[in-house]
Structure formats: C-alpha cells, structure tokens
N, C-alpha and C positions, 0 to 999 in steps of 0.2 A: 237847727240842729237835730238829730232826732233822739228822741229819750234814749236810746243806748247809747249814741256818743255822749250824751250829757252824761250821763250816770257815770261812765267810765273817766272820765275826765273828774267829775265832783268827788268819786270815791278814792280817784287817785291823789287828790290834793289831800283829802280829808286823812287819807293813812298818813301820809307825810309829817301833816302839820297835828295829827295824834301821837307819832311815836317821836315827834322831836322834843317834846316837855320830859317825857318819859328816860329818853339820853340823858334829858338835862338833869332829871331828878338821879340817876346812878352818879354823874358825874359830880355833882353836889352832894351825895355822900361816900364821895373817896378821897382819900389825901393824896396829894401831887405824884408818891411814888407809886400810890396804889394805880393812878392813872396809867402812869407809863411802866408797869410792872411786865415783865413778860418771863415765862416758865422756863421757857427754853429759845433758842435762837428761832426757832420755827415756828414760833407762835404770836401772835399780833399783842401790843398794850390794847386796852381800851382807847387812849390816845391815839395811836396809830391807824384805829377802826374809825375814830371819827374823820381823823384828815381824809382817810378813805374815800367813805361817804360824800364827805365835799367834794372831792375830786371827780369821784364818779360821775354824781350830780351835776359836775360845773361842765365835765366834757359830754356827757350825754344828752341833758338837756338845755344847758345854757348855749353850748356851743354847736351840739349837733341839731337841736330842734329850734334854740333861740336865734342860731346865725353869730354867736359872738366867738372872739377868738378861741382856740383850744390853746393853752398856757400851760395844759396838765403835766405834771412830775410824777407818775406812778408809782417809780420806784423811789425816790423821797416820801412819798407817806408812808412807807413799810421801813425806812430806814430811819425816820427820825427816832431820836430816845428821851425826847424831852423837850423843852425850847418854847411852847404853848402852854400856858396856865390853864388852870379848869377854866377860867371865865372866860378866857380868849377862846379855847374850842368851844365853848357854851355859843359865845357870839358868835362866832363864824358858820358851826352848824346853821343855826338861827337864821343870820343873814344869808347864807345858800339857801336853804329850804325855803325861804322866804322869794328869794328870787326866781329858784324853778319853778313852785308852784305859780308865780305871774305868769312864767310863759307855758306854762300848762293850761293856765286859766284863758291865754289868747288863742288856743289852738282853734281852728275853726274844723268843721267835719270833714271836707274837702282834704285837709293837711293830715287827718290822720292816716290816709292811705298813701303819703307820699313817702317815695323813699329817700335814705340817709345812707351816709356810710359813717360808721363811729366806731373808732379804735379799729379799723379796718374791717367791721364786720357790715353787710348788707343787710335793712332794717327799714321799715316804716316808723312811722312819727309813733305811731300805736305801739307798737313793738319797743322803740326806746323808752316811752312813759312806765309800760308794762315791765322793762326790766330794770328802770331805777326805783320803783317802787317795791319790786321784789327783792332787789338787791337792800334795799334800804331795810324792808322789812328781815331780811336775814341776819345783817350784821347787827341790826337793834337790839334780836334777839339774843346774838352774841354778848352783847354789851351788858343786856339785863342779867345774864346767865352769870356773868364774871362778877358783875357786882354784888347778887347773889351770896357767890362763892367766896369773894373777899371778905364782904361784911358780914356772912352769917345772919341778914334780916330779909324779912319780908317787904318786899318793895312797897307795897297796899295798892295796886293799880286796880284788884279784885274785892278789894274791902267790901264794896257794896253787895257781892254775894254770898257772903256770909250769913249762913243760916237760911238761904233760898229766899231772903227778900229781893222783890222786883227792882228794876234799877232804870235809871230813865234815859239812859245811854241807848242808841240804836247798839245793834252787833259788835262787840268790843273788836 
C-alpha cells in the first residue's frame, strides 16, 4: 500500500471515529423531545440526522464497498418522528461506524480505483469513502450547531485551545 493510500484510509477512519463521540456527546446533552424537535416540516430533527448518517454509511460503505445487501429505506430516515431513544441512536451510530471503518480498513490499494454504482451514481471506492466522510462531517456539524442552539452551552471540544495552550492532538 502506498503512503498516500494508507494516509487516505487512516484519515477517513480517524475522522469518522473522532466525530462519533462528539455526536454522542450531543445526544447525551439533549432531552428526547430535543432530539426529535423540528422547527418546521422542511427541517430534520437530530434523531433524523443520526438515522440518515447510519443509512448513508450502510448504503455507501457496507453495501457499496463491502458487498452487503442494500436494504436502505432513505425516506424512513427523514419521516421518523421518534421511536428510537437516545441510547438506541448512540448505539446504532457507534455500531454502524465500527462496521464501516472495518470495511474501510480492509480496502486494498487496488480497490481504491475500482468502480461502483451506489444510489445510481458511478463512483470509485475512493470516491465512496470520501463521500461518506464528507457527508458524515457535514451532518455532524449540523448536529453540533443544533445542540448548541438547543442547550445554549459550549460543547467543550476545543477547551484545550483556550488561552493558547498547546494540545496533544494532531489537527482537529
């Protein structure tokens, strides 16, 4: 595996695993009503976004890259108005990320350029991984923003940067 292939796959795994506990922190700070709150019919609740992230990863990585059956019900991810508790959402997210990152870790350099069709899009394995990480990051940001708006609190993810103190993490 080339250094670039390795860096891409490791960075992808690291980003998904870094953002998952941040989403879980948000879920832990919210009441069940806040997790499923919508400002209007054209808005998604945080619970919907978690379901959507799981569905997207399952379709693009587990089914598309990993070859598992694609049983996604995308419309149901957005139609839900509750039903899953906060612990259930956290567990589902963690399980899906663990499964997806295991598939990503098993990708060989030769497979990165292999063609796939996911959701009717012709992409490479590399593009599928990139899509999932980008998509996950975008919705994680929405969840963090919504949590700050709903709670009025700092989530504390960057406290280590207060006062210019150095931190042990690589680029956040």
